[in-house]
N, C-alpha and C positions, 0 to 999 in steps of 0.2 A: 527569611522573607517569604510571604505567601501571597497568592493572588487574591484580590478582593472580588467576591462574588455577591452581587446584589440581585434584587428581583428583576432587574432590567439587563443583567449581564448575559450576553451570548458568547459561547465558546466554540471556536473553530480549532480543530486538532488536525495536524498532518503527521502521519507516522511513516517511518521508513524502515529499512532492514534491521536497524539496531534494536528495536523492540522485539522483533521476532528472534533475533540472534540469542537473546536471553532465554528463549525456549528451546534453543538448539537447532534453529533453522539456519543453514549456512548463508552468509552474505554473498553478494555477487563479486565484489572486488577484494583485493588483499590476499594475504596468505590463507590458504584453505578455502577461499571463496569459490563460488560456482563457476566463475569465468577463468579461474587460474588455469593456465595451459590450454584454454579453449578458444576457438575462433567463434566469437559471438555471432557473426553474420552467418555462420554455418548452422547454428543451433537456435537462433532467435531472430529470424528475418523471413519474409516471404520468399526471398531468393533461396535461402537455405532449405526451406521446406520443399520448394520445387526441385532442388538438386538431390536431396536425400531425405524424403519425408519419414522414412523408417528411423533414421538416426535421430531426427528431431523428436519423434515419439518416444524413442528409448530414453532420451534425456529427460523429457517431461514425465515419463512413467517412473523413472527413478526419483524424481522430485516428489511425485505423488506418494510414493512408498515411504520416503523420508518424512513427509508431512504427517502421515498417519501415525507416526511414532512419537510425535511431540504434542504438548498441550499448552494452552494459554498460561501466561505467568502473571504475577501481581500487577505489572504495568497494564496489561490488558484489563484486569479486573478493576483497577482504579478508574479507567476511562468508562467502563460500564457504570460504575457508581456515580460518576459525574453526569453521565447522560440521564440516569434515572432521576437525578436531582433537578436537572434543567429542562428535560423534555425536548420540545421543539426548538429551544434556544441552544441546542447542541448539534454539531455536525462533525463527523469524523471522515476526513479524506485520507485514504491510505494508498501508499505506493506499493504495498505488499500484496501479493497474490495468494497468500497461504490460507486465508479465511479464518485465521485465529481470532480476529476481533469478533466475528459473528459467532464463533464457537463459544467465546467467553460470554456473549450475551449482548453485544452492541447491535443496535437496530438501525440507527441513522448513520449508515455507512456508504461512502462513495468509493468504490474500488477502481481508482483511475487507471490502473495498469492491467486490469482484468482479474480473472479468478482461475487459480490453478486447478481446482476441482470442478471445472466446467469444460465442456467441449462444445464446439459450434461447427456448423457447416460453412465451408469457405465461400459458398455461393448464397445460401439462404441467410446466413449470419445470425441464426437463432441459437442462442446458447441453452444448454441443459446441464443439470447436475450429473457429474460423472467422475467416479473415483477409480475407474478401471485403469490398469496398466496395460499398455500395448507394446509388448516386447516380443520380437521374433515372429511377428505375424504380419499379415497384410494390413496396410493402412486402412482404418475403418472408413466406411462410406455412409453418406447420408441416406436414410431409408426413404426419403421423399424424392430427392432429385438425383442421387447417385454420385454427387460430388464428394471430394475428400473431406473428412472431418479433421479438425485441428484443435489444439488447446485454445481456450478462450483467453488468450494473453495478448496484450498490445506489444507487438514485436518492434525491433529497431526499424525505423523507416515508416512506421504506421502512425496514423493520427489517433490521438485520444478521442474518446466519445465526447462530442460537443455538449451533450446533455449533462455529462458529469461536471465539466468545467462551468457550465451555466448555473448549475445548482450551487456550486461553491461561490461563484460571483454574486448570485442573488442573495445568498446567506450573508455575505459580507456587506452588501449594499443595504440590506434591511435591518441589520443589527443596530440597536440603540447604544449599547455599551459593549464593546467588543474586546475579547481576549483571544489571543492566538498562541497555540502551543505547537511547536515543531519537536517531534520526539524521535530520536534515533535516525536522523537523516543528516547527510552532509551538505544538502542543498546543491548537489551537482546536477540534478535532473530538472529541466524546465518542462512545462510552466509551473510545476509545483514549487520550485525554488523561489518563484516570484510572489507567492501568497503573502509572505511577510511584508513585502512592499505595499501590496494592496491594503493590508490591514492597517499599516502605519499611515497610509494616505487618508484613511477614514478616522484617524485619531485613536486607533486601538492600541492596546499594549501587547507586546510580543515576548514570548518566552521560548528559549531553546533548551531542551533537555537531551543530552547526548553523552555517551561515555567519553568520547574524544571530540569535542566540538571543532569543526573546521574553522580556522581563524577568519577567513573572508566571509563566511556565512554568519558566524557568530557576531561579527561587527555590526550586522544589520538588526540585531535584537536588543530590546531593552534589558532583559534579564537572561543570563546564561548560567545554567546549572550543569556541571560536569559530573557524571556518574551514571549508575545504572537506573534506567527508567523504572524498573521493578521495585527499586528502593525509594527513589525520589518522588514519583507520582503519588503513591499512597499517602505520603506525608504532606502533600500540598493542600488537600481538602478532606 
């Protein structure tokens, strides 16, 4: 079974850790995940940053170093090809912070959980590209106001950027014929887990592509494909 793409079809894609895992990026949960044996509130929350900002920077510096060692996979490339075909009738919302979609060539991307390779001032809130590792040194400071710099990541307890969610909602509302693909995500994190419901409310068709689809999440989709996104996505269009 393949999705039907017409001249009026708009495609919304949501990606999670599963698509990046196929490139070698560790997932957060489960055996070998980034959170295994870790206190997430210590490493990924404003309170943790206040308590030990150097430990937080060591953690994200290690993630930056690991990220530099991996490349996009065929699943990323398949989404680039679909975007090139659809143009503005395509939107990719990703829960991943690794930037692999942009490296692969995706342009219409909403990084709803932030960008690993960006840093921002905790006061000015202005992000900038930054691949540097901050290990064993003083926490970097903003050159403009002197406040601490932090990774441009949405931490636990923080709100998502309303503009990002508004862009997704507008895309869903304006689509004439809508297809939704959730790729490599278990649907455990809201509000992204609710995108499928919004699409179905508009009469759109929903597809889940995941190595091990979560039963509760999969039950909300029209089509469920179990397997590697790097193998399944290129075969769909």
